[in-house]
C-alpha positions as CSV (number, residue, x, y, z in Angstrom):
1,M,0.0,0.0,0.0
2,T,1.3,3.5,-0.8
3,A,0.4,6.8,0.6
4,Q,-0.9,9.5,-1.8
5,S,-0.4,13.2,-1.8
6,R,-3.6,15.2,-2.0
7,P,-4.6,18.9,-2.1
8,S,-4.8,20.9,1.1
9,A,-8.0,21.4,3.0
10,G,-6.3,23.3,5.7
11,G,-7.3,26.2,7.9
12,T,-7.6,29.9,7.2
13,G,-4.4,31.3,8.6
14,E,-1.4,32.1,6.4
15,A,0.8,29.6,8.3
16,S,-1.6,26.8,7.7
17,T,-1.0,26.9,4.0
18,R,2.2,25.0,4.8
19,P,2.2,21.6,6.4
20,V,3.4,20.6,9.8
21,L,6.4,18.3,9.5
22,I,6.3,15.2,11.7
23,A,9.6,13.4,12.3
24,G,8.7,9.8,13.1
25,G,6.0,7.5,11.9
26,G,5.4,5.3,15.0
27,P,2.2,5.4,17.0
28,V,2.8,8.9,18.4
29,G,3.8,10.3,15.0
30,L,0.8,8.8,13.2
31,A,-1.5,9.8,16.0
32,T,-0.2,13.4,15.6
33,A,-1.0,13.4,11.9
34,L,-4.5,12.2,12.5
35,E,-5.1,14.7,15.2
36,L,-3.8,17.6,13.1
37,A,-6.1,16.4,10.3
38,R,-9.1,16.9,12.6
39,F,-8.2,20.6,12.6
40,G,-7.7,20.8,8.8
41,V,-4.0,21.1,9.2
42,R,-1.9,19.3,6.6
43,S,1.1,17.2,7.7
44,V,4.0,15.3,6.2
45,V,5.2,12.3,8.2
46,I,8.9,11.4,7.7
47,E,9.8,7.9,8.8
48,Q,13.0,6.0,7.9
49,R,11.4,2.5,8.2
50,P,9.8,1.2,4.9
51,G,6.6,0.3,6.7
52,T,5.0,-0.1,10.1
53,S,6.5,-2.1,12.9
54,D,7.0,-5.8,12.6
55,H,7.8,-6.1,16.3
56,P,5.2,-6.1,19.1
57,K,7.0,-3.4,21.3
58,T,4.3,-1.6,23.3
59,R,1.1,-3.5,24.1
60,F,-1.4,-1.4,26.0
61,L,-3.6,1.5,24.9
62,N,-5.5,2.9,28.0
63,S,-9.0,4.3,28.2
64,R,-7.8,7.9,27.9
65,T,-5.9,7.1,24.7
66,L,-9.1,5.4,23.3
67,E,-11.1,8.5,24.2
68,I,-8.6,10.4,22.0
69,A,-8.9,7.8,19.2
70,R,-12.7,8.3,19.2
71,G,-12.0,11.7,17.6
72,W,-10.4,9.9,14.6
73,G,-13.6,8.0,13.8
74,N,-14.8,4.5,14.3
75,Q,-12.6,3.2,11.5
76,V,-9.8,3.8,14.0
77,A,-11.3,3.4,17.5
78,G,-13.6,0.5,16.4
79,R,-10.7,-1.3,14.8
80,L,-8.5,-0.8,17.8
81,R,-11.2,-2.2,20.1
82,G,-11.4,-5.3,17.8
83,L,-7.8,-6.1,18.7
84,D,-8.4,-6.4,22.4
85,C,-7.8,-9.6,24.3
86,A,-10.1,-11.4,26.7
87,P,-10.5,-9.6,30.1
88,E,-9.1,-12.5,32.2
89,W,-5.7,-12.0,30.6
90,K,-5.5,-8.3,31.8
91,N,-6.1,-8.7,35.5
92,S,-2.8,-9.8,37.1
93,I,1.0,-10.0,36.9
94,R,2.7,-13.2,38.2
95,L,6.2,-13.7,39.5
96,L,7.4,-17.3,39.0
97,D,10.4,-19.6,38.8
98,S,9.2,-20.3,35.2
99,V,6.0,-19.6,33.3
100,V,4.5,-23.1,34.1
101,G,6.5,-23.6,37.3
102,N,6.2,-22.5,40.9
103,E,4.4,-19.2,41.4
104,R,5.9,-17.0,44.1
105,V,3.5,-14.0,44.1
106,S,0.9,-12.3,42.0
107,F,-0.8,-9.0,42.2
108,P,-3.9,-7.5,40.5
109,T,-3.8,-5.1,37.6
110,R,-7.4,-4.2,37.3
111,G,-6.7,-0.9,35.7
112,F,-5.7,-2.7,32.5
113,A,-9.4,-3.7,32.2
114,G,-10.5,0.0,32.5
115,P,-12.5,1.9,35.1
116,G,-16.0,1.2,33.6
117,S,-18.7,3.1,31.9
118,Q,-19.4,5.5,34.7
119,I,-15.9,7.0,34.2
120,T,-15.3,6.8,30.5
121,P,-17.3,5.7,27.4
122,T,-14.2,3.7,26.2
123,E,-12.4,0.5,27.2
124,P,-8.7,0.0,27.0
125,V,-7.0,-2.3,24.5
126,M,-4.4,-4.9,25.3
127,S,-2.8,-6.0,22.0
128,S,0.6,-5.3,20.3
129,Q,2.1,-2.5,18.3
130,D,2.5,-4.6,15.2
131,R,-1.3,-5.0,15.2
132,F,-2.5,-1.5,16.1
133,E,0.1,0.6,14.3
134,P,-1.3,-0.5,10.9
135,V,-4.7,0.8,12.0
136,L,-3.3,4.3,12.4
137,F,-1.3,3.9,9.2
138,D,-4.4,3.0,7.2
139,A,-6.4,5.9,8.6
140,A,-3.5,8.3,7.7
141,V,-3.3,6.9,4.1
142,A,-7.1,7.6,3.7
143,D,-6.9,11.2,5.0
144,P,-6.3,13.9,2.4
145,H,-4.5,16.1,4.9
146,I,-1.7,13.6,5.5
147,T,1.3,12.8,3.3
148,L,3.4,9.8,4.4
149,R,7.1,9.6,3.5
150,F,8.1,6.2,4.8
151,G,11.5,5.1,3.8
152,N,12.9,8.6,4.3
153,R,15.4,9.7,6.9
154,V,15.8,13.2,8.4
155,E,19.5,14.1,7.8
156,A,19.6,17.7,9.1
157,L,17.5,20.3,10.8
158,L,18.1,23.3,8.5
159,R,16.1,25.9,10.4
160,G,13.3,26.1,12.9
161,G,15.1,25.7,16.3
162,E,16.1,29.3,16.6
163,P,14.3,31.5,19.2
164,D,13.0,33.8,16.4
165,A,12.2,31.0,13.9
166,T,9.1,31.7,11.7
167,D,9.1,28.3,10.0
168,V,11.1,25.0,9.7
169,A,13.1,23.1,7.1
170,V,14.7,19.7,7.2
171,A,16.9,17.8,4.8
172,T,15.8,14.2,4.1
173,T,17.2,11.3,2.2
174,D,15.3,8.5,0.5
175,V,16.8,5.4,2.2
176,A,16.4,3.2,-0.9
177,T,17.6,5.6,-3.7
178,G,19.8,8.1,-1.8
179,E,17.8,11.0,-3.3
180,N,18.0,14.2,-1.2
181,T,15.0,16.5,-0.6
182,T,14.4,19.6,1.5
183,L,11.0,19.9,3.1
184,E,9.6,23.1,4.6
185,G,6.7,23.6,7.0
186,A,5.0,25.8,9.5
187,A,6.3,23.8,12.4
188,L,8.0,20.5,13.2
189,I,6.8,17.9,15.7
190,A,9.6,15.5,16.7
191,A,8.1,12.1,17.4
192,D,11.3,10.2,16.4
193,G,11.8,8.1,19.5
194,S,14.1,7.9,22.5
195,D,17.2,8.4,20.4
196,S,15.6,11.4,18.7
197,F,17.7,13.0,16.0
198,I,15.8,16.3,16.3
199,R,16.3,16.5,20.0
200,R,20.0,15.9,19.6
201,A,20.2,18.4,16.8
202,L,18.7,21.0,19.2
203,H,21.2,20.0,21.9
204,I,18.3,19.5,24.4
205,R,19.5,17.5,27.3
206,R,17.6,14.8,29.3
207,A,17.3,14.6,33.0
208,G,17.0,11.2,34.7
209,R,18.6,7.8,34.5
210,R,19.9,6.1,31.4
211,G,21.0,2.5,30.9
212,V,19.0,1.3,33.9
213,A,18.9,-2.2,32.4
214,H,19.6,-4.0,29.1
215,F,17.3,-6.4,27.3
216,I,17.0,-8.6,24.3
217,N,13.5,-8.8,23.0
218,C,12.4,-12.0,21.2
219,Y,9.0,-12.2,19.3
220,F,8.1,-15.8,18.9
221,R,5.3,-18.3,18.3
222,A,4.7,-21.2,20.7
223,G,1.7,-23.1,22.0
224,L,1.7,-22.0,25.6
225,E,-1.8,-20.9,26.3
226,S,-3.3,-24.3,26.9
227,S,-0.8,-24.8,29.8
228,L,-1.9,-21.5,31.4
229,A,-5.7,-21.8,31.5
230,N,-5.7,-21.6,35.3
231,R,-3.2,-18.8,35.6
232,P,-3.9,-16.1,32.9
233,A,-1.8,-12.9,33.2
234,N,-0.6,-10.0,31.2
235,F,3.0,-10.4,32.4
236,Y,4.9,-13.5,33.6
237,L,8.0,-12.4,35.3
238,V,10.4,-15.3,35.7
239,S,13.4,-15.5,37.9
240,S,15.8,-18.5,38.2
241,E,19.5,-19.2,38.0
242,V,19.0,-20.1,34.3
243,A,16.5,-17.5,33.1
244,T,15.5,-14.0,34.3
245,G,13.2,-11.9,32.3
246,A,9.5,-11.5,31.2
247,F,7.0,-13.3,29.0
248,Q,4.0,-11.4,27.5
249,P,1.2,-13.1,25.7
250,L,0.2,-11.2,22.5
251,C,-3.5,-11.4,21.5
252,F,-3.4,-15.0,22.7
253,D,-3.0,-16.7,19.4
254,N,0.3,-18.4,20.2
255,R,2.3,-15.2,19.7
256,W,4.6,-14.2,22.6
257,L,7.2,-11.6,23.4
258,C,10.0,-12.3,25.9
259,Q,12.3,-9.8,27.4
260,I,15.7,-11.3,28.3
261,A,17.6,-9.4,30.9
262,V,21.3,-9.3,30.0
263,S,24.5,-7.6,31.2
264,P,25.8,-4.6,29.1
265,D,28.6,-6.9,27.9
266,D,26.2,-9.4,26.5
267,W,23.9,-6.7,24.9
268,D,24.6,-7.7,21.3
269,L,22.1,-9.4,18.9
270,A,25.0,-11.2,17.4
271,N,25.3,-13.2,20.6
272,F,21.7,-14.5,20.4
273,S,21.3,-17.1,17.7
274,N,17.9,-18.8,17.2
275,E,19.3,-21.8,19.1
276,R,20.3,-19.7,22.1
277,L,17.0,-17.9,22.1
278,T,15.0,-21.2,21.9
279,E,16.9,-22.7,24.8
280,W,16.3,-19.6,26.9
281,I,12.6,-19.6,26.1
282,R,12.4,-23.3,27.1
283,Q,14.1,-22.6,30.4
284,G,12.0,-19.5,31.1
285,T,8.7,-21.3,30.3
286,G,9.7,-24.5,32.0
287,V,8.7,-26.6,29.0
288,A,11.8,-28.5,27.9
289,D,10.4,-29.7,24.6
290,L,8.5,-26.5,23.6
291,E,8.3,-26.0,19.8
292,V,9.4,-22.4,19.2
293,E,9.3,-20.3,16.0
294,I,11.5,-17.2,16.3
295,L,9.7,-14.3,14.4
296,A,11.9,-11.2,15.2
297,T,14.5,-10.1,17.6
298,T,15.6,-6.7,18.8
299,R,17.4,-5.1,21.7
300,W,16.6,-2.1,23.9
301,R,18.0,-0.2,26.9
302,M,15.8,0.9,29.7
303,N,15.9,4.7,30.3
304,A,14.0,6.8,32.7
305,T,14.5,10.4,31.5
306,V,12.6,13.6,30.6
307,A,13.8,16.2,28.2
308,E,14.8,19.5,29.8
309,Q,12.7,21.3,27.2
310,F,9.7,20.2,25.2
311,T,9.8,23.1,22.7
312,R,12.5,25.1,21.0
313,G,11.8,27.7,18.3
314,K,9.2,26.1,16.0
315,V,10.0,22.6,17.1
316,V,7.9,20.5,19.6
317,L,9.1,17.2,21.1
318,C,6.5,14.5,21.6
319,G,6.5,10.9,22.8
320,D,9.8,9.2,23.5
321,A,11.6,12.1,22.1
322,A,10.4,14.1,25.1
323,H,10.3,11.3,27.7
324,Q,11.5,7.7,28.0
325,L,9.5,5.5,30.4
326,P,10.4,2.1,31.7
327,P,7.7,-0.3,30.4
328,T,6.8,-1.4,34.0
329,G,3.4,0.3,34.1
330,G,2.2,0.4,30.5
331,L,2.4,4.2,30.3
332,G,4.9,4.9,27.6
333,V,2.8,5.3,24.4
334,N,-0.2,6.5,26.3
335,T,1.8,9.4,27.9
336,G,3.1,10.2,24.4
337,I,-0.3,10.3,22.8
338,Q,-1.8,12.3,25.6
339,G,1.0,14.8,25.4
340,M,0.5,15.0,21.6
341,H,-3.2,15.6,22.2
342,N,-2.4,18.5,24.6
343,V,-0.2,20.4,22.1
344,V,-1.8,19.7,18.7
345,W,-5.0,21.8,19.2
346,K,-2.8,24.7,20.5
347,L,-0.5,24.6,17.5
348,A,-3.5,24.3,15.2
349,Y,-5.2,27.4,16.8
350,V,-2.0,29.4,16.5
351,L,-1.5,28.4,12.8
352,D,-5.1,29.4,12.0
353,G,-4.8,32.7,13.8
354,H,-7.3,31.9,16.6
355,A,-4.6,32.1,19.3
356,G,-1.4,33.9,20.2
357,E,1.7,31.8,20.0
358,P,2.4,31.8,23.7
359,L,-0.5,29.3,23.9
360,V,2.0,26.6,22.7
361,H,4.2,27.4,25.7
362,T,1.7,25.8,28.0
363,Y,2.3,22.3,26.5
364,E,5.6,22.0,28.4
365,T,4.1,23.7,31.5
366,E,1.2,21.2,31.6
367,R,2.8,18.0,30.5
368,K,6.3,18.0,31.9
369,N,5.3,17.1,35.5
370,P,2.9,14.3,34.5
371,A,5.7,12.9,32.3
372,R,8.1,13.1,35.2
373,W,5.6,11.4,37.5
374,A,5.0,8.6,35.1
375,V,8.7,8.1,34.6
376,E,9.4,8.0,38.3
377,Q,6.5,5.6,39.1
378,S,7.5,3.2,36.3
379,L,11.0,3.2,37.5
380,D,9.9,2.5,41.1
381,N,7.8,-0.4,39.7
382,Y,10.9,-1.8,38.1
383,Y,13.1,-1.5,41.2
384,S,10.4,-3.1,43.4
385,I,10.2,-6.1,41.0
386,E,14.0,-6.4,41.0
387,K,14.0,-6.5,44.8
388,I,11.4,-9.3,44.8
389,R,13.4,-11.2,42.2
390,A,16.6,-10.9,44.3
391,S,14.7,-12.3,47.3
392,M,13.3,-15.2,45.2
393,L,16.8,-16.1,43.9
394,A,18.1,-16.0,47.4
395,G,15.5,-18.4,48.5
396,H,13.6,-16.0,50.7
397,G,10.3,-15.9,48.9
398,T,8.9,-12.4,49.0
399,E,9.1,-11.8,52.7
400,A,11.9,-9.2,52.3
401,D,9.8,-6.9,50.3
402,P,6.3,-6.7,51.7
403,V,6.2,-2.9,51.5
404,D,7.0,-3.0,47.8
405,V,4.2,-5.5,47.1
406,A,1.7,-3.7,49.3
407,T,2.3,-0.2,48.0
408,T,4.5,0.5,44.9
409,V,3.9,-2.7,42.9
410,R,0.2,-2.4,43.1
411,R,0.4,0.8,41.1
412,W,1.6,-1.2,38.0
413,G,-1.6,-1.4,35.9
414,N,-3.6,0.6,38.4
415,Q,-3.1,4.2,37.4
416,L,-6.4,5.9,36.9
417,G,-5.2,9.0,38.7
418,I,-2.4,9.8,36.2
419,E,-4.6,8.7,33.3
420,F,-7.7,10.8,34.1
421,G,-6.9,12.9,37.2
422,T,-4.0,15.1,36.1
423,V,-4.8,18.8,36.9
424,Y,-3.3,21.5,34.7
425,D,-2.3,24.9,36.0
426,S,-1.0,27.2,33.2
427,G,-1.8,30.2,31.2
428,A,-4.3,28.1,29.2
429,I,-6.5,27.6,32.3
430,V,-8.7,30.3,34.0
431,P,-9.0,29.3,37.6
432,D,-12.3,29.9,39.5
433,G,-10.8,29.8,43.0
434,S,-11.8,26.2,43.7
435,A,-9.5,23.2,44.2
436,A,-10.0,19.8,42.5
437,P,-10.8,16.9,44.9
438,Q,-8.0,14.4,45.5
439,A,-8.2,10.7,45.7
440,D,-6.6,8.9,48.7
441,D,-3.9,7.7,46.3
442,P,-3.7,10.3,43.5
443,Y,-1.8,7.9,41.2
444,S,-4.2,5.0,41.3
445,G,-7.5,6.8,42.3
446,Y,-9.6,9.3,40.4
447,V,-12.4,11.6,41.5
448,P,-14.2,13.2,38.5
449,S,-14.3,17.0,38.7
450,A,-15.0,20.0,36.4
451,T,-12.7,22.3,38.3
452,P,-10.7,24.3,35.7
453,G,-7.6,22.3,34.7
454,C,-9.4,18.9,35.1
455,R,-10.5,16.6,32.3
456,A,-14.2,17.2,31.7
457,P,-16.1,14.3,33.4
458,H,-17.9,11.8,31.3
459,L,-21.7,11.6,31.8
460,W,-24.2,9.7,29.7
461,L,-26.9,11.9,28.1
462,G,-29.9,11.5,25.9
463,N,-31.8,8.2,25.2
464,P,-30.6,5.2,27.1
465,Q,-31.0,3.1,23.9
466,S,-28.7,5.5,22.1
467,P,-26.5,7.0,24.8
468,L,-24.3,10.0,24.1
469,S,-21.4,11.0,26.3
470,T,-20.6,14.5,27.3
471,L,-17.2,13.8,25.8
472,D,-18.9,13.2,22.4
473,L,-19.8,16.9,22.4
474,I,-16.2,18.0,22.5
475,G,-14.7,18.6,19.0
476,T,-12.2,21.0,17.4
477,S,-13.9,24.1,18.7
478,L,-14.0,25.4,22.2
479,T,-17.1,23.8,23.8
480,L,-19.5,25.5,26.1
481,L,-21.7,23.2,28.2
482,A,-24.5,25.2,29.9
483,A,-26.8,23.7,32.5
484,E,-30.5,23.5,31.7
485,H,-31.3,27.2,32.6
486,G,-28.0,28.6,31.2
487,H,-29.6,30.3,28.2
488,G,-27.7,33.4,29.0
489,W,-24.4,31.6,28.5
490,I,-25.5,30.2,25.2
491,A,-26.4,33.7,23.9
492,A,-23.1,35.0,25.3
493,A,-21.1,32.3,23.5
494,D,-22.9,33.2,20.2
495,E,-21.9,36.8,20.6
496,V,-18.3,36.2,21.7
497,A,-17.7,33.7,18.9
498,N,-18.6,36.2,16.3
499,R,-16.8,39.1,17.9
500,L,-13.5,37.3,18.6
501,D,-13.7,35.0,15.5
502,V,-13.1,32.0,17.6
503,P,-15.0,28.7,17.1
504,I,-17.3,27.9,20.0
505,A,-19.7,25.0,20.1
506,R,-22.5,25.5,22.6
507,Y,-24.9,23.0,24.1
508,R,-27.5,23.3,26.8
509,I,-27.7,20.1,28.8
510,G,-31.4,19.2,29.1
511,S,-32.3,20.4,25.6
512,E,-33.6,18.0,22.9
513,G,-31.4,14.9,22.6
514,L,-29.2,16.1,25.6
515,Q,-31.4,15.0,28.4
516,D,-29.7,14.7,31.8
517,R,-31.3,11.4,32.3
518,D,-29.8,10.7,35.7
519,G,-30.0,14.3,36.9
520,R,-26.3,14.4,37.7
521,F,-24.9,17.0,35.4
522,C,-24.9,20.0,37.8
523,D,-23.5,18.1,40.7
524,L,-20.8,16.4,38.6
525,Y,-19.8,19.7,37.0
526,G,-20.2,21.9,40.1
527,L,-22.8,24.1,38.6
528,A,-26.1,25.8,39.5
529,P,-28.9,25.2,37.1
530,D,-27.9,28.4,35.2
531,G,-24.1,27.8,35.2
532,A,-21.7,26.8,32.4
533,V,-18.2,25.5,31.7
534,L,-15.9,26.1,28.7
535,I,-13.9,23.0,27.6
536,R,-10.8,23.0,25.4
537,P,-10.5,20.8,22.3
538,D,-8.3,18.3,24.3
539,G,-11.2,17.7,26.7
540,Y,-9.9,19.8,29.7
541,V,-12.1,22.4,31.4
542,A,-10.6,25.9,30.8
543,W,-13.2,28.0,32.7
544,R,-16.3,27.7,34.8
545,S,-19.0,29.9,36.1
546,A,-21.2,28.3,38.6
547,S,-24.2,30.5,37.7
548,T,-25.3,33.1,35.2
549,S,-23.6,36.5,35.3
550,T,-25.1,39.9,34.4
551,H,-21.9,40.4,32.4
552,A,-21.9,37.0,30.8
553,S,-20.5,38.2,27.4
554,S,-17.6,40.2,28.9
555,E,-16.7,37.5,31.4
556,L,-16.7,34.8,28.7
557,S,-14.8,37.0,26.3
558,D,-12.1,37.8,28.9
559,A,-11.8,34.1,29.7
560,I,-11.3,33.2,26.1
561,K,-8.8,36.0,25.5
562,T,-6.8,34.8,28.5
563,L,-7.0,31.1,27.5
564,L,-6.0,31.7,23.9
565,H,-3.4,34.5,24.6
566,L,-5.2,36.7,22.1
567,G,-3.3,40.0,21.4
568,S,0.1,38.2,21.8
569,H,2.4,38.5,18.9
570,H,5.4,36.3,19.6
571,H,7.1,34.4,16.7
572,A,8.7,31.5,18.5
573,I,7.5,28.6,20.5
574,Q,9.4,29.0,23.7
575,P,9.8,26.7,26.8
576,G,7.0,26.7,29.3
577,S,6.7,29.0,32.3
578,T,7.5,27.9,35.8
579,R,3.9,27.4,36.8
580,A,3.5,23.8,37.8
581,T,1.1,21.1,36.6
582,R,-0.2,19.4,39.7
583,P,-0.1,15.7,38.9
584,V,-3.1,14.3,40.8
585,Q,-2.6,14.5,38.1
586,T,19.6,29.4,6.0
587,T,17.3,29.5,3.0
588,S,16.1,26.3,1.5
589,A,17.0,25.3,-2.1
590,H,13.3,24.8,-2.7
591,P,10.4,27.2,-2.5
592,P,7.6,26.6,0.1
593,K,5.3,23.9,-1.0
594,T,1.6,23.7,-0.6
595,R,1.7,20.1,-1.8
596,V,4.4,17.6,-1.1
597,A,5.0,14.8,-3.6
598,K,5.0,11.3,-2.2
599,S,8.1,9.4,-1.9
600,R,8.7,6.3,-4.0
601,N,9.1,4.4,-0.8
602,C,5.8,5.1,1.0
603,H,5.1,1.5,1.6
604,G,2.3,0.2,3.7
605,H,2.5,-2.0,6.7
606,R,4.0,-5.5,6.4
């Protein structure tokens, strides 16, 4: 399958006549292109691989990520849901001598099954990257706003990282032919992985720990499921004198991924023949005569780092380019997609002239602390598991680590707080003087709230036979949700949208098709019957008025001007301010292009 170049259907701003360049065509890069397309912003995805991943890599897409995917249509969200495994394979992690051998300890991971329909209209997906990445690729191929340049490598960042940059340019090379091309765009989003070329070109340092551990990953096929009917799990962590690592079932059709812990001196794929891999798998599973088909092998080094800057000039870092998470928690790709979701609407509004450029500053302000928190907790999970393993190998069972089992480890797979409960505090939020409620454990627990800075709570509306979520009302515009008697806010939103030339969708809960069938909207959103909230395109509450004001238009107008930094005329995307997010959460050889020709190597997935 090849990707086609199509005419632009972009926004109205001058900058939007040029595409946004995206370095990296993995899950976060493809998701970025799909999200930009929602706003009518064209993009060019530059990826050095010839096609999508042939290795499982990441496995888990959480409920918040699936909420975001709903915005790309059912051809994406529905297909992703169809990749999910049976629920019983999500609910625990087991530590054992071998996969079929003696089990030392297990702990629940109920968060992998999702929080339920009272919290979110979506369910998470446990699958594998080689299955869900093609879903994103297919949607990108079908979208006229997106040009895919797979089989192309970014060789140089020609401009765009300077403080006064007004656009970007990169030099690329066709991997197959060696042909060189210069691409220009309005901005550059670097989603090019943990070893990001763009981040290194900008000399942005990372804070945290590197080389925590070294692993060989082996993707293989073997008939193990029938031996595990009584002990399903999403992770089997094995520890013995002959095999230490992890086994992960993949969609439960005899496909498996194992992670082999090795010393840095042994961290070389040349050291791992199929024969050695097969022997290790047999020792780790405890099945001496297991038939094993090796499908793919790779290596990776565990890092726990966060970039010191998420933005520089006209360049934005997303995904692993911005933060590298240990996999012990299932947060990596989800943190990347949620960060992308935070910044894309801001960039789109700036490019279309609906917002001042300082709005993009708030991406770093809002997302750096949640990223740090996710990194730190994932690293804690890893260290706790390693302590338990050491105790097992010493013959002490798990008695030496009861605190780790009781506290830290239980957060692995149980992270609703960081998934839904992150509270933003930045120049893109207008506070109302209230504080968001906190769960007893802000990492694992979540209390829905419409306090400005919180994710807008999900609530079922309308006909029970055809339910509609409040989240379904949130699109690419700002969204005003008024309570049943909030007619004044609806009128104010109409007037302000026209005067400021800012898109505002407005809905009155209780009107036709939006019945508050359980009578919970006002309590859940902290409103009187004539109050209203303003929600950003990323689903976070930006402003709230508990009741109608006699100056509704001016109050709403002032809030939107503050939120969107209207009247600001800065040219560069600069680092964020010091306001904290509370984690409860040279000239080109080519003229500017309005269309970009497809590469001869825009191959589809394998």
